[in-house]
PyMOL Python script that loads the backbone (N, CA, C, O; Angstrom):
from pymol import cmd

cmd.read_pdbstr("""\
ATOM      1  N   MET A   1      98.138 -13.886  64.424  1.00  0.00           N
ATOM      2  CA  MET A   1      97.965 -15.467  64.446  1.00  0.00           C
ATOM      3  C   MET A   1      99.285 -16.303  64.356  1.00  0.00           C
ATOM      4  O   MET A   1      99.981 -16.801  65.241  1.00  0.00           O
ATOM      5  N   ALA A   2      99.387 -16.294  63.120  1.00  0.00           N
ATOM      6  CA  ALA A   2     100.497 -16.778  62.970  1.00  0.00           C
ATOM      7  C   ALA A   2     101.453 -17.098  64.328  1.00  0.00           C
ATOM      8  O   ALA A   2     101.442 -18.082  65.068  1.00  0.00           O
ATOM      9  N   SER A   3     102.371 -15.753  64.365  1.00  0.00           N
ATOM     10  CA  SER A   3     102.659 -15.807  66.319  1.00  0.00           C
ATOM     11  C   SER A   3     102.065 -17.048  67.241  1.00  0.00           C
ATOM     12  O   SER A   3     102.747 -17.989  67.646  1.00  0.00           O
ATOM     13  N   LEU A   4     100.507 -16.835  67.513  1.00  0.00           N
ATOM     14  CA  LEU A   4      99.932 -17.400  68.254  1.00  0.00           C
ATOM     15  C   LEU A   4     100.170 -18.853  68.664  1.00  0.00           C
ATOM     16  O   LEU A   4     100.231 -19.399  69.766  1.00  0.00           O
ATOM     17  N   ASN A   5     100.339 -19.503  66.822  1.00  0.00           N
ATOM     18  CA  ASN A   5     100.070 -20.768  66.716  1.00  0.00           C
ATOM     19  C   ASN A   5     101.188 -21.153  66.673  1.00  0.00           C
ATOM     20  O   ASN A   5     101.314 -22.365  66.499  1.00  0.00           O
ATOM     21  N   PHE A   6     103.001 -19.956  66.865  1.00  0.00           N
ATOM     22  CA  PHE A   6     104.316 -20.373  66.908  1.00  0.00           C
ATOM     23  C   PHE A   6     104.676 -20.243  68.614  1.00  0.00           C
ATOM     24  O   PHE A   6     105.550 -20.855  69.227  1.00  0.00           O
ATOM     25  N   ALA A   7     103.663 -19.203  69.160  1.00  0.00           N
ATOM     26  CA  ALA A   7     103.582 -19.533  70.195  1.00  0.00           C
ATOM     27  C   ALA A   7     103.790 -20.679  71.288  1.00  0.00           C
ATOM     28  O   ALA A   7     104.531 -20.808  72.262  1.00  0.00           O
ATOM     29  N   HIS A   8     102.487 -21.692  70.493  1.00  0.00           N
ATOM     30  CA  HIS A   8     101.755 -22.934  71.164  1.00  0.00           C
ATOM     31  C   HIS A   8     102.669 -23.714  70.826  1.00  0.00           C
ATOM     32  O   HIS A   8     103.156 -24.325  71.777  1.00  0.00           O
ATOM     33  N   PHE A   9     103.477 -24.131  68.964  1.00  0.00           N
ATOM     34  CA  PHE A   9     104.421 -24.779  68.799  1.00  0.00           C
ATOM     35  C   PHE A   9     105.877 -24.552  70.483  1.00  0.00           C
ATOM     36  O   PHE A   9     106.361 -25.566  70.987  1.00  0.00           O
ATOM     37  N   LEU A  10     106.118 -23.661  70.805  1.00  0.00           N
ATOM     38  CA  LEU A  10     107.397 -23.648  70.725  1.00  0.00           C
ATOM     39  C   LEU A  10     106.896 -23.899  72.840  1.00  0.00           C
ATOM     40  O   LEU A  10     107.533 -24.465  73.729  1.00  0.00           O
ATOM     41  N   THR A  11     106.299 -23.579  72.856  1.00  0.00           N
ATOM     42  CA  THR A  11     105.845 -23.799  74.152  1.00  0.00           C
ATOM     43  C   THR A  11     105.203 -25.417  74.367  1.00  0.00           C
ATOM     44  O   THR A  11     105.011 -25.809  75.518  1.00  0.00           O
ATOM     45  N   ILE A  12     104.824 -26.508  72.940  1.00  0.00           N
ATOM     46  CA  ILE A  12     104.805 -27.637  73.166  1.00  0.00           C
ATOM     47  C   ILE A  12     106.411 -28.152  72.960  1.00  0.00           C
ATOM     48  O   ILE A  12     106.638 -29.299  73.346  1.00  0.00           O
ATOM     49  N   ALA A  13     107.587 -27.349  72.352  1.00  0.00           N
ATOM     50  CA  ALA A  13     108.268 -27.922  72.537  1.00  0.00           C
ATOM     51  C   ALA A  13     109.569 -27.899  73.163  1.00  0.00           C
ATOM     52  O   ALA A  13     110.508 -28.695  73.188  1.00  0.00           O
ATOM     53  N   PHE A  14     109.304 -26.468  73.788  1.00  0.00           N
ATOM     54  CA  PHE A  14     110.229 -26.934  75.242  1.00  0.00           C
ATOM     55  C   PHE A  14     109.864 -27.752  75.829  1.00  0.00           C
ATOM     56  O   PHE A  14     110.611 -28.546  76.399  1.00  0.00           O
ATOM     57  N   SER A  15     108.118 -27.815  75.874  1.00  0.00           N
ATOM     58  CA  SER A  15     108.209 -28.733  76.974  1.00  0.00           C
ATOM     59  C   SER A  15     108.661 -30.487  76.364  1.00  0.00           C
ATOM     60  O   SER A  15     108.896 -31.272  77.283  1.00  0.00           O
ATOM     61  N   LEU A  16     108.712 -30.748  75.708  1.00  0.00           N
ATOM     62  CA  LEU A  16     109.234 -32.091  75.430  1.00  0.00           C
ATOM     63  C   LEU A  16     110.398 -31.918  74.925  1.00  0.00           C
ATOM     64  O   LEU A  16     110.873 -33.021  74.652  1.00  0.00           O
ATOM     65  N   TYR A  17     111.120 -31.045  74.655  1.00  0.00           N
ATOM     66  CA  TYR A  17     112.994 -31.023  75.416  1.00  0.00           C
ATOM     67  C   TYR A  17     113.315 -31.282  76.748  1.00  0.00           C
ATOM     68  O   TYR A  17     114.160 -32.104  77.101  1.00  0.00           O
ATOM     69  N   PHE A  18     112.552 -30.486  77.592  1.00  0.00           N
ATOM     70  CA  PHE A  18     113.176 -30.585  79.492  1.00  0.00           C
ATOM     71  C   PHE A  18     112.394 -32.279  79.370  1.00  0.00           C
ATOM     72  O   PHE A  18     113.078 -33.235  79.733  1.00  0.00           O
ATOM     73  N   ILE A  19     111.652 -32.405  79.099  1.00  0.00           N
ATOM     74  CA  ILE A  19     111.109 -33.930  79.262  1.00  0.00           C
ATOM     75  C   ILE A  19     112.183 -34.913  79.188  1.00  0.00           C
ATOM     76  O   ILE A  19     112.699 -35.609  80.062  1.00  0.00           O
ATOM     77  N   THR A  20     112.472 -34.765  77.487  1.00  0.00           N
ATOM     78  CA  THR A  20     112.988 -36.034  76.940  1.00  0.00           C
ATOM     79  C   THR A  20     114.351 -35.393  78.094  1.00  0.00           C
ATOM     80  O   THR A  20     114.489 -36.061  79.119  1.00  0.00           O
ATOM     81  N   ALA A  21     115.251 -34.222  77.927  1.00  0.00           N
ATOM     82  CA  ALA A  21     116.778 -34.160  78.102  1.00  0.00           C
ATOM     83  C   ALA A  21     116.579 -35.585  79.403  1.00  0.00           C
ATOM     84  O   ALA A  21     116.910 -36.767  79.307  1.00  0.00           O
ATOM     85  N   ALA A  22     115.860 -34.777  80.640  1.00  0.00           N
ATOM     86  CA  ALA A  22     115.807 -35.405  81.952  1.00  0.00           C
ATOM     87  C   ALA A  22     115.762 -36.769  81.747  1.00  0.00           C
ATOM     88  O   ALA A  22     116.563 -37.377  82.458  1.00  0.00           O
ATOM     89  N   GLY A  23     114.700 -37.852  80.582  1.00  0.00           N
ATOM     90  CA  GLY A  23     115.312 -38.800  80.774  1.00  0.00           C
ATOM     91  C   GLY A  23     116.036 -39.343  79.957  1.00  0.00           C
ATOM     92  O   GLY A  23     115.724 -40.402  79.413  1.00  0.00           O
ATOM     93  N   ALA A  24     117.455 -38.526  79.661  1.00  0.00           N
ATOM     94  CA  ALA A  24     118.260 -39.256  78.321  1.00  0.00           C
ATOM     95  C   ALA A  24     119.760 -39.022  79.902  1.00  0.00           C
ATOM     96  O   ALA A  24     120.946 -39.351  79.856  1.00  0.00           O
ATOM     97  N   ILE A  25     119.128 -38.486  80.837  1.00  0.00           N
ATOM     98  CA  ILE A  25     120.435 -38.765  82.100  1.00  0.00           C
ATOM     99  C   ILE A  25     120.682 -39.693  82.434  1.00  0.00           C
ATOM    100  O   ILE A  25     121.834 -39.874  82.829  1.00  0.00           O
ATOM    101  N   THR A  26     119.718 -40.778  82.451  1.00  0.00           N
ATOM    102  CA  THR A  26     120.126 -42.240  83.435  1.00  0.00           C
ATOM    103  C   THR A  26     119.407 -42.589  81.579  1.00  0.00           C
ATOM    104  O   THR A  26     118.847 -41.818  80.800  1.00  0.00           O
ATOM    105  N   ASP A  27     119.748 -43.999  81.450  1.00  0.00           N
ATOM    106  CA  ASP A  27     118.753 -45.270  80.399  1.00  0.00           C
ATOM    107  C   ASP A  27     118.326 -46.094  82.015  1.00  0.00           C
ATOM    108  O   ASP A  27     118.948 -46.782  82.825  1.00  0.00           O
ATOM    109  N   SER A  28     117.298 -45.704  81.928  1.00  0.00           N
ATOM    110  CA  SER A  28     116.770 -46.742  83.239  1.00  0.00           C
ATOM    111  C   SER A  28     115.510 -47.013  82.664  1.00  0.00           C
ATOM    112  O   SER A  28     115.243 -48.107  83.162  1.00  0.00           O
ATOM    113  N   GLY A  29     114.713 -46.754  82.044  1.00  0.00           N
ATOM    114  CA  GLY A  29     113.686 -47.962  80.395  1.00  0.00           C
ATOM    115  C   GLY A  29     113.100 -46.914  79.038  1.00  0.00           C
ATOM    116  O   GLY A  29     113.481 -45.755  78.873  1.00  0.00           O
ATOM    117  N   PRO A  30     111.943 -47.757  78.012  1.00  0.00           N
ATOM    118  CA  PRO A  30     111.370 -47.204  78.072  1.00  0.00           C
ATOM    119  C   PRO A  30     111.393 -45.182  77.963  1.00  0.00           C
ATOM    120  O   PRO A  30     110.945 -44.485  78.873  1.00  0.00           O
ATOM    121  N   VAL A  31     112.054 -44.567  76.575  1.00  0.00           N
ATOM    122  CA  VAL A  31     111.552 -43.322  76.361  1.00  0.00           C
ATOM    123  C   VAL A  31     110.311 -42.562  76.365  1.00  0.00           C
ATOM    124  O   VAL A  31     109.687 -42.548  75.304  1.00  0.00           O
ATOM    125  N   VAL A  32     109.755 -41.818  77.531  1.00  0.00           N
ATOM    126  CA  VAL A  32     108.392 -41.186  77.926  1.00  0.00           C
ATOM    127  C   VAL A  32     108.530 -39.540  76.708  1.00  0.00           C
ATOM    128  O   VAL A  32     109.329 -38.642  76.976  1.00  0.00           O
ATOM    129  N   LYS A  33     107.808 -39.495  75.741  1.00  0.00           N
ATOM    130  CA  LYS A  33     107.531 -37.972  75.373  1.00  0.00           C
ATOM    131  C   LYS A  33     106.730 -37.620  75.315  1.00  0.00           C
ATOM    132  O   LYS A  33     105.854 -38.029  74.553  1.00  0.00           O
ATOM    133  N   VAL A  34     106.620 -36.646  76.125  1.00  0.00           N
ATOM    134  CA  VAL A  34     104.924 -36.115  77.143  1.00  0.00           C
ATOM    135  C   VAL A  34     104.590 -34.907  75.771  1.00  0.00           C
ATOM    136  O   VAL A  34     105.423 -34.441  74.994  1.00  0.00           O
ATOM    137  N   ALA A  35     103.562 -34.718  75.805  1.00  0.00           N
ATOM    138  CA  ALA A  35     103.496 -33.189  74.645  1.00  0.00           C
ATOM    139  C   ALA A  35     102.211 -32.778  76.310  1.00  0.00           C
ATOM    140  O   ALA A  35     101.647 -33.734  76.841  1.00  0.00           O
ATOM    141  N   TYR A  36     102.012 -31.547  76.771  1.00  0.00           N
ATOM    142  CA  TYR A  36     101.029 -30.697  77.288  1.00  0.00           C
ATOM    143  C   TYR A  36      99.971 -29.704  75.963  1.00  0.00           C
ATOM    144  O   TYR A  36     100.183 -28.826  75.128  1.00  0.00           O
ATOM    145  N   TYR A  37      98.807 -30.517  76.452  1.00  0.00           N
ATOM    146  CA  TYR A  37      98.110 -29.342  75.309  1.00  0.00           C
ATOM    147  C   TYR A  37      96.965 -28.694  75.851  1.00  0.00           C
ATOM    148  O   TYR A  37      95.859 -29.181  76.086  1.00  0.00           O
ATOM    149  N   PRO A  38      97.641 -26.777  76.125  1.00  0.00           N
ATOM    150  CA  PRO A  38      96.543 -26.089  76.948  1.00  0.00           C
ATOM    151  C   PRO A  38      95.529 -26.073  76.278  1.00  0.00           C
ATOM    152  O   PRO A  38      95.422 -26.530  75.140  1.00  0.00           O
ATOM    153  N   LEU A  39      94.226 -25.258  77.271  1.00  0.00           N
ATOM    154  CA  LEU A  39      92.882 -25.636  76.145  1.00  0.00           C
ATOM    155  C   LEU A  39      93.191 -23.993  75.968  1.00  0.00           C
ATOM    156  O   LEU A  39      92.158 -23.641  76.538  1.00  0.00           O
ATOM    157  N   ARG A  40      93.935 -22.522  75.549  1.00  0.00           N
ATOM    158  CA  ARG A  40      94.173 -22.105  74.556  1.00  0.00           C
ATOM    159  C   ARG A  40      94.437 -22.119  73.201  1.00  0.00           C
ATOM    160  O   ARG A  40      94.205 -21.496  72.165  1.00  0.00           O
ATOM    161  N   ALA A  41      95.105 -23.232  73.701  1.00  0.00           N
ATOM    162  CA  ALA A  41      95.611 -23.828  71.800  1.00  0.00           C
ATOM    163  C   ALA A  41      93.960 -24.678  71.652  1.00  0.00           C
ATOM    164  O   ALA A  41      94.222 -25.816  71.263  1.00  0.00           O
ATOM    165  N   LEU A  42      92.736 -24.555  71.787  1.00  0.00           N
ATOM    166  CA  LEU A  42      92.054 -25.223  70.798  1.00  0.00           C
ATOM    167  C   LEU A  42      91.679 -24.949  70.084  1.00  0.00           C
ATOM    168  O   LEU A  42      91.273 -25.815  69.309  1.00  0.00           O
ATOM    169  N   ASP A  43      91.473 -23.339  69.691  1.00  0.00           N
ATOM    170  CA  ASP A  43      90.982 -22.455  68.142  1.00  0.00           C
ATOM    171  C   ASP A  43      91.711 -22.925  67.502  1.00  0.00           C
ATOM    172  O   ASP A  43      91.436 -23.439  66.418  1.00  0.00           O
ATOM    173  N   ASN A  44      93.043 -22.859  68.103  1.00  0.00           N
ATOM    174  CA  ASN A  44      94.235 -22.576  66.747  1.00  0.00           C
ATOM    175  C   ASN A  44      94.678 -23.614  66.153  1.00  0.00           C
ATOM    176  O   ASN A  44      94.789 -23.682  64.929  1.00  0.00           O
ATOM    177  N   PHE A  45      95.071 -24.815  67.194  1.00  0.00           N
ATOM    178  CA  PHE A  45      95.717 -25.932  66.367  1.00  0.00           C
ATOM    179  C   PHE A  45      94.226 -26.635  67.747  1.00  0.00           C
ATOM    180  O   PHE A  45      93.619 -26.309  68.767  1.00  0.00           O
ATOM    181  N   PRO A  46      94.336 -27.479  66.974  1.00  0.00           N
ATOM    182  CA  PRO A  46      92.663 -28.628  67.490  1.00  0.00           C
ATOM    183  C   PRO A  46      93.481 -29.510  67.340  1.00  0.00           C
ATOM    184  O   PRO A  46      94.468 -29.687  66.627  1.00  0.00           O
ATOM    185  N   PRO A  47      92.694 -30.314  68.473  1.00  0.00           N
ATOM    186  CA  PRO A  47      93.495 -31.735  68.543  1.00  0.00           C
ATOM    187  C   PRO A  47      93.236 -33.131  67.509  1.00  0.00           C
ATOM    188  O   PRO A  47      93.579 -34.249  67.890  1.00  0.00           O
ATOM    189  N   SER A  48      92.844 -32.991  66.695  1.00  0.00           N
ATOM    190  CA  SER A  48      93.085 -33.834  65.501  1.00  0.00           C
ATOM    191  C   SER A  48      94.607 -33.154  64.624  1.00  0.00           C
ATOM    192  O   SER A  48      95.070 -33.997  63.857  1.00  0.00           O
ATOM    193  N   ALA A  49      95.254 -32.056  64.637  1.00  0.00           N
ATOM    194  CA  ALA A  49      96.567 -31.783  64.260  1.00  0.00           C
ATOM    195  C   ALA A  49      97.310 -31.861  64.568  1.00  0.00           C
ATOM    196  O   ALA A  49      98.360 -31.270  64.314  1.00  0.00           O
ATOM    197  N   ILE A  50      96.898 -33.163  65.717  1.00  0.00           N
ATOM    198  CA  ILE A  50      98.540 -33.628  66.815  1.00  0.00           C
ATOM    199  C   ILE A  50      99.018 -34.660  65.686  1.00  0.00           C
ATOM    200  O   ILE A  50      98.465 -35.099  64.677  1.00  0.00           O
ATOM    201  N   ASP A  51      99.655 -34.764  65.983  1.00  0.00           N
ATOM    202  CA  ASP A  51     100.643 -36.255  65.099  1.00  0.00           C
ATOM    203  C   ASP A  51     100.903 -37.153  66.405  1.00  0.00           C
ATOM    204  O   ASP A  51     102.124 -37.291  66.477  1.00  0.00           O
ATOM    205  N   THR A  52     100.342 -37.752  67.356  1.00  0.00           N
ATOM    206  CA  THR A  52     100.050 -38.709  67.751  1.00  0.00           C
ATOM    207  C   THR A  52     100.982 -39.625  67.641  1.00  0.00           C
ATOM    208  O   THR A  52     101.082 -40.340  68.638  1.00  0.00           O
ATOM    209  N   SER A  53     101.796 -39.886  66.659  1.00  0.00           N
ATOM    210  CA  SER A  53     103.352 -40.684  66.224  1.00  0.00           C
ATOM    211  C   SER A  53     104.298 -40.242  66.943  1.00  0.00           C
ATOM    212  O   SER A  53     105.350 -40.859  67.105  1.00  0.00           O
ATOM    213  N   LEU A  54     104.017 -39.037  67.498  1.00  0.00           N
ATOM    214  CA  LEU A  54     105.300 -38.889  67.798  1.00  0.00           C
ATOM    215  C   LEU A  54     105.349 -38.878  69.678  1.00  0.00           C
ATOM    216  O   LEU A  54     106.357 -38.970  70.378  1.00  0.00           O
ATOM    217  N   PHE A  55     104.071 -38.751  70.078  1.00  0.00           N
ATOM    218  CA  PHE A  55     104.142 -38.855  72.228  1.00  0.00           C
ATOM    219  C   PHE A  55     103.690 -39.953  72.499  1.00  0.00           C
ATOM    220  O   PHE A  55     102.902 -40.396  71.663  1.00  0.00           O
ATOM    221  N   THR A  56     103.954 -40.756  73.627  1.00  0.00           N
ATOM    222  CA  THR A  56     103.259 -41.809  74.775  1.00  0.00           C
ATOM    223  C   THR A  56     102.857 -41.600  75.606  1.00  0.00           C
ATOM    224  O   THR A  56     102.381 -42.377  76.434  1.00  0.00           O
ATOM    225  N   HIS A  57     102.956 -40.080  75.640  1.00  0.00           N
ATOM    226  CA  HIS A  57     101.557 -39.721  76.452  1.00  0.00           C
ATOM    227  C   HIS A  57     101.211 -37.710  76.482  1.00  0.00           C
ATOM    228  O   HIS A  57     101.883 -36.678  76.493  1.00  0.00           O
ATOM    229  N   MET A  58      99.778 -38.105  76.482  1.00  0.00           N
ATOM    230  CA  MET A  58      99.242 -36.506  76.702  1.00  0.00           C
ATOM    231  C   MET A  58      98.900 -35.756  77.876  1.00  0.00           C
ATOM    232  O   MET A  58      98.367 -36.341  78.819  1.00  0.00           O
ATOM    233  N   ILE A  59      99.116 -34.678  77.920  1.00  0.00           N
ATOM    234  CA  ILE A  59      98.580 -34.061  79.089  1.00  0.00           C
ATOM    235  C   ILE A  59      97.582 -32.265  78.649  1.00  0.00           C
ATOM    236  O   ILE A  59      97.811 -31.184  78.106  1.00  0.00           O
ATOM    237  N   TYR A  60      96.710 -32.835  79.187  1.00  0.00           N
ATOM    238  CA  TYR A  60      95.630 -31.717  78.771  1.00  0.00           C
ATOM    239  C   TYR A  60      95.261 -31.028  79.018  1.00  0.00           C
ATOM    240  O   TYR A  60      94.621 -30.835  77.984  1.00  0.00           O
ATOM    241  N   ALA A  61      94.875 -29.865  79.925  1.00  0.00           N
ATOM    242  CA  ALA A  61      94.688 -28.705  81.091  1.00  0.00           C
ATOM    243  C   ALA A  61      93.554 -27.863  80.413  1.00  0.00           C
ATOM    244  O   ALA A  61      93.491 -26.852  79.713  1.00  0.00           O
ATOM    245  N   PHE A  62      92.606 -28.860  81.015  1.00  0.00           N
ATOM    246  CA  PHE A  62      91.097 -28.215  80.474  1.00  0.00           C
ATOM    247  C   PHE A  62      90.175 -28.160  81.890  1.00  0.00           C
ATOM    248  O   PHE A  62      89.011 -27.767  81.971  1.00  0.00           O
ATOM    249  N   LEU A  63      90.830 -28.546  82.726  1.00  0.00           N
ATOM    250  CA  LEU A  63      90.095 -28.594  84.078  1.00  0.00           C
ATOM    251  C   LEU A  63      90.722 -27.524  84.752  1.00  0.00           C
ATOM    252  O   LEU A  63      91.914 -27.310  84.530  1.00  0.00           O
ATOM    253  N   VAL A  64      89.945 -26.659  85.727  1.00  0.00           N
ATOM    254  CA  VAL A  64      90.738 -26.009  86.903  1.00  0.00           C
ATOM    255  C   VAL A  64      90.012 -26.488  88.381  1.00  0.00           C
ATOM    256  O   VAL A  64      88.797 -26.606  88.219  1.00  0.00           O
ATOM    257  N   PRO A  65      90.373 -26.738  89.531  1.00  0.00           N
ATOM    258  CA  PRO A  65      90.454 -27.533  90.860  1.00  0.00           C
ATOM    259  C   PRO A  65      89.250 -26.278  91.624  1.00  0.00           C
ATOM    260  O   PRO A  65      89.653 -25.221  92.109  1.00  0.00           O
ATOM    261  N   ASN A  66      87.605 -26.726  91.584  1.00  0.00           N
ATOM    262  CA  ASN A  66      86.789 -25.889  92.628  1.00  0.00           C
ATOM    263  C   ASN A  66      87.887 -25.764  93.955  1.00  0.00           C
ATOM    264  O   ASN A  66      88.639 -26.727  94.106  1.00  0.00           O
ATOM    265  N   ASN A  67      88.022 -24.441  95.065  1.00  0.00           N
ATOM    266  CA  ASN A  67      88.683 -23.989  95.530  1.00  0.00           C
ATOM    267  C   ASN A  67      88.922 -24.401  96.863  1.00  0.00           C
ATOM    268  O   ASN A  67      89.756 -24.385  97.768  1.00  0.00           O
ATOM    269  N   VAL A  68      87.224 -24.962  96.391  1.00  0.00           N
ATOM    270  CA  VAL A  68      87.168 -25.153  98.167  1.00  0.00           C
ATOM    271  C   VAL A  68      86.808 -26.979  98.171  1.00  0.00           C
ATOM    272  O   VAL A  68      87.463 -27.584  99.021  1.00  0.00           O
ATOM    273  N   THR A  69      86.158 -27.571  97.587  1.00  0.00           N
ATOM    274  CA  THR A  69      86.169 -29.095  97.645  1.00  0.00           C
ATOM    275  C   THR A  69      87.775 -29.379  96.844  1.00  0.00           C
ATOM    276  O   THR A  69      88.519 -29.833  97.713  1.00  0.00           O
ATOM    277  N   PHE A  70      88.288 -29.294  95.917  1.00  0.00           N
ATOM    278  CA  PHE A  70      88.897 -29.525  95.289  1.00  0.00           C
ATOM    279  C   PHE A  70      88.687 -30.595  94.177  1.00  0.00           C
ATOM    280  O   PHE A  70      89.532 -31.308  93.636  1.00  0.00           O
ATOM    281  N   LYS A  71      87.254 -30.520  93.962  1.00  0.00           N
ATOM    282  CA  LYS A  71      87.313 -31.470  93.274  1.00  0.00           C
ATOM    283  C   LYS A  71      86.948 -31.091  91.206  1.00  0.00           C
ATOM    284  O   LYS A  71      86.876 -29.866  91.110  1.00  0.00           O
ATOM    285  N   PHE A  72      86.831 -31.459  90.415  1.00  0.00           N
ATOM    286  CA  PHE A  72      86.663 -31.160  89.303  1.00  0.00           C
ATOM    287  C   PHE A  72      85.459 -30.887  88.853  1.00  0.00           C
ATOM    288  O   PHE A  72      84.760 -31.700  88.247  1.00  0.00           O
ATOM    289  N   ASP A  73      85.099 -29.579  89.155  1.00  0.00           N
ATOM    290  CA  ASP A  73      83.279 -28.780  88.408  1.00  0.00           C
ATOM    291  C   ASP A  73      83.909 -29.064  86.493  1.00  0.00           C
ATOM    292  O   ASP A  73      84.833 -28.558  85.856  1.00  0.00           O
ATOM    293  N   ILE A  74      82.966 -29.993  86.182  1.00  0.00           N
ATOM    294  CA  ILE A  74      83.184 -30.154  84.671  1.00  0.00           C
ATOM    295  C   ILE A  74      81.573 -29.828  84.188  1.00  0.00           C
ATOM    296  O   ILE A  74      80.492 -30.346  84.470  1.00  0.00           O
ATOM    297  N   SER A  75      81.982 -28.723  83.334  1.00  0.00           N
ATOM    298  CA  SER A  75      81.125 -27.814  82.839  1.00  0.00           C
ATOM    299  C   SER A  75      80.205 -28.543  81.619  1.00  0.00           C
ATOM    300  O   SER A  75      80.626 -29.699  81.656  1.00  0.00           O
ATOM    301  N   ASN A  76      79.466 -28.505  80.856  1.00  0.00           N
ATOM    302  CA  ASN A  76      79.372 -29.089  79.679  1.00  0.00           C
ATOM    303  C   ASN A  76      79.892 -28.597  78.934  1.00  0.00           C
ATOM    304  O   ASN A  76      80.744 -29.342  78.448  1.00  0.00           O
ATOM    305  N   SER A  77      79.868 -27.486  78.431  1.00  0.00           N
ATOM    306  CA  SER A  77      81.106 -27.354  77.630  1.00  0.00           C
ATOM    307  C   SER A  77      83.026 -27.657  77.218  1.00  0.00           C
ATOM    308  O   SER A  77      83.816 -27.460  76.295  1.00  0.00           O
ATOM    309  N   ASN A  78      82.986 -28.441  79.077  1.00  0.00           N
ATOM    310  CA  ASN A  78      84.513 -28.908  78.901  1.00  0.00           C
ATOM    311  C   ASN A  78      84.044 -29.953  78.871  1.00  0.00           C
ATOM    312  O   ASN A  78      84.928 -30.575  78.282  1.00  0.00           O
ATOM    313  N   ALA A  79      83.362 -30.569  79.052  1.00  0.00           N
ATOM    314  CA  ALA A  79      82.730 -32.157  79.505  1.00  0.00           C
ATOM    315  C   ALA A  79      82.998 -31.757  77.393  1.00  0.00           C
ATOM    316  O   ALA A  79      84.183 -31.775  77.058  1.00  0.00           O
ATOM    317  N   SER A  80      82.421 -31.587  76.747  1.00  0.00           N
ATOM    318  CA  SER A  80      82.063 -31.777  75.420  1.00  0.00           C
ATOM    319  C   SER A  80      84.072 -31.475  74.927  1.00  0.00           C
ATOM    320  O   SER A  80      84.754 -32.409  74.506  1.00  0.00           O
ATOM    321  N   ILE A  81      84.543 -30.287  75.084  1.00  0.00           N
ATOM    322  CA  ILE A  81      85.731 -30.538  74.620  1.00  0.00           C
ATOM    323  C   ILE A  81      86.726 -32.062  75.337  1.00  0.00           C
ATOM    324  O   ILE A  81      87.311 -32.892  74.642  1.00  0.00           O
ATOM    325  N   LEU A  82      86.682 -32.056  76.330  1.00  0.00           N
ATOM    326  CA  LEU A  82      87.195 -33.617  77.041  1.00  0.00           C
ATOM    327  C   LEU A  82      87.106 -34.786  75.948  1.00  0.00           C
ATOM    328  O   LEU A  82      87.841 -35.670  75.509  1.00  0.00           O
ATOM    329  N   SER A  83      86.357 -34.510  75.833  1.00  0.00           N
ATOM    330  CA  SER A  83      85.212 -35.884  75.195  1.00  0.00           C
ATOM    331  C   SER A  83      85.882 -35.953  73.706  1.00  0.00           C
ATOM    332  O   SER A  83      86.381 -36.985  73.258  1.00  0.00           O
ATOM    333  N   ASN A  84      85.829 -34.835  73.072  1.00  0.00           N
ATOM    334  CA  ASN A  84      85.897 -34.534  71.454  1.00  0.00           C
ATOM    335  C   ASN A  84      87.691 -34.677  71.568  1.00  0.00           C
ATOM    336  O   ASN A  84      88.225 -35.480  70.803  1.00  0.00           O
ATOM    337  N   PHE A  85      88.671 -33.780  72.655  1.00  0.00           N
ATOM    338  CA  PHE A  85      90.083 -34.570  72.421  1.00  0.00           C
ATOM    339  C   PHE A  85      90.276 -35.765  72.587  1.00  0.00           C
ATOM    340  O   PHE A  85      90.829 -36.322  71.639  1.00  0.00           O
ATOM    341  N   THR A  86      90.007 -36.427  73.511  1.00  0.00           N
ATOM    342  CA  THR A  86      89.490 -37.999  73.756  1.00  0.00           C
ATOM    343  C   THR A  86      88.910 -39.045  72.297  1.00  0.00           C
ATOM    344  O   THR A  86      89.513 -39.870  71.611  1.00  0.00           O
ATOM    345  N   THR A  87      88.347 -38.844  72.283  1.00  0.00           N
ATOM    346  CA  THR A  87      88.030 -38.676  71.152  1.00  0.00           C
ATOM    347  C   THR A  87      88.989 -39.040  69.467  1.00  0.00           C
ATOM    348  O   THR A  87      88.927 -40.075  68.805  1.00  0.00           O
ATOM    349  N   SER A  88      89.637 -38.042  69.236  1.00  0.00           N
ATOM    350  CA  SER A  88      90.277 -37.363  68.887  1.00  0.00           C
ATOM    351  C   SER A  88      91.807 -38.355  68.641  1.00  0.00           C
ATOM    352  O   SER A  88      92.399 -38.772  67.645  1.00  0.00           O
ATOM    353  N   PHE A  89      92.018 -38.439  70.063  1.00  0.00           N
ATOM    354  CA  PHE A  89      93.871 -39.076  70.259  1.00  0.00           C
ATOM    355  C   PHE A  89      92.827 -40.233  70.230  1.00  0.00           C
ATOM    356  O   PHE A  89      92.866 -40.748  69.113  1.00  0.00           O
ATOM    357  N   ILE A  90      92.154 -40.675  70.821  1.00  0.00           N
ATOM    358  CA  ILE A  90      92.036 -42.770  70.714  1.00  0.00           C
ATOM    359  C   ILE A  90      92.343 -42.524  68.886  1.00  0.00           C
ATOM    360  O   ILE A  90      93.405 -42.690  68.287  1.00  0.00           O
ATOM    361  N   ALA A  91      91.635 -42.290  68.596  1.00  0.00           N
ATOM    362  CA  ALA A  91      91.470 -42.809  67.230  1.00  0.00           C
ATOM    363  C   ALA A  91      92.466 -42.870  66.127  1.00  0.00           C
ATOM    364  O   ALA A  91      92.364 -43.508  65.079  1.00  0.00           O
ATOM    365  N   ARG A  92      93.780 -41.852  66.655  1.00  0.00           N
ATOM    366  CA  ARG A  92      94.622 -42.506  65.795  1.00  0.00           C
ATOM    367  C   ARG A  92      95.935 -42.595  66.688  1.00  0.00           C
ATOM    368  O   ARG A  92      96.984 -41.963  66.566  1.00  0.00           O
ATOM    369  N   LEU A  93      95.510 -43.748  67.797  1.00  0.00           N
ATOM    370  CA  LEU A  93      96.370 -44.103  68.627  1.00  0.00           C
ATOM    371  C   LEU A  93      97.214 -45.257  67.147  1.00  0.00           C
ATOM    372  O   LEU A  93      96.702 -45.814  66.176  1.00  0.00           O
ATOM    373  N   PRO A  94      98.696 -45.186  67.665  1.00  0.00           N
ATOM    374  CA  PRO A  94      98.832 -46.199  66.516  1.00  0.00           C
ATOM    375  C   PRO A  94      98.649 -47.956  66.948  1.00  0.00           C
ATOM    376  O   PRO A  94      98.312 -48.276  68.088  1.00  0.00           O
ATOM    377  N   THR A  95      98.827 -48.626  66.242  1.00  0.00           N
ATOM    378  CA  THR A  95      98.254 -50.023  66.626  1.00  0.00           C
ATOM    379  C   THR A  95      99.171 -50.973  66.504  1.00  0.00           C
ATOM    380  O   THR A  95      98.888 -52.142  66.768  1.00  0.00           O
TER     381      THR A  95
END
""", "prot")
cmd.dss("prot")
cmd.show_as("cartoon", "prot")
cmd.util.cbc("prot")
cmd.orient("prot")
């Protein structure tokens, strides 16, 4: 379990490193700090545990497009996850 949490941490940390490093090459504006939150992290690292002060953007991966229509088919369980994620994240945004 601890190694799984560490794997999630490494995924987020490496994503942030590469995004930040790419942005540091040129000084073209404000820094964008992005975190990727995969569905597999939900049980071990809930959205409420994310320190929103560290990021300017969050990318969450809960949806998969339909391979025929290319639209997102949102199930009731995914709708609940999306709602909880968004509510948790927005509630802790700096004012």
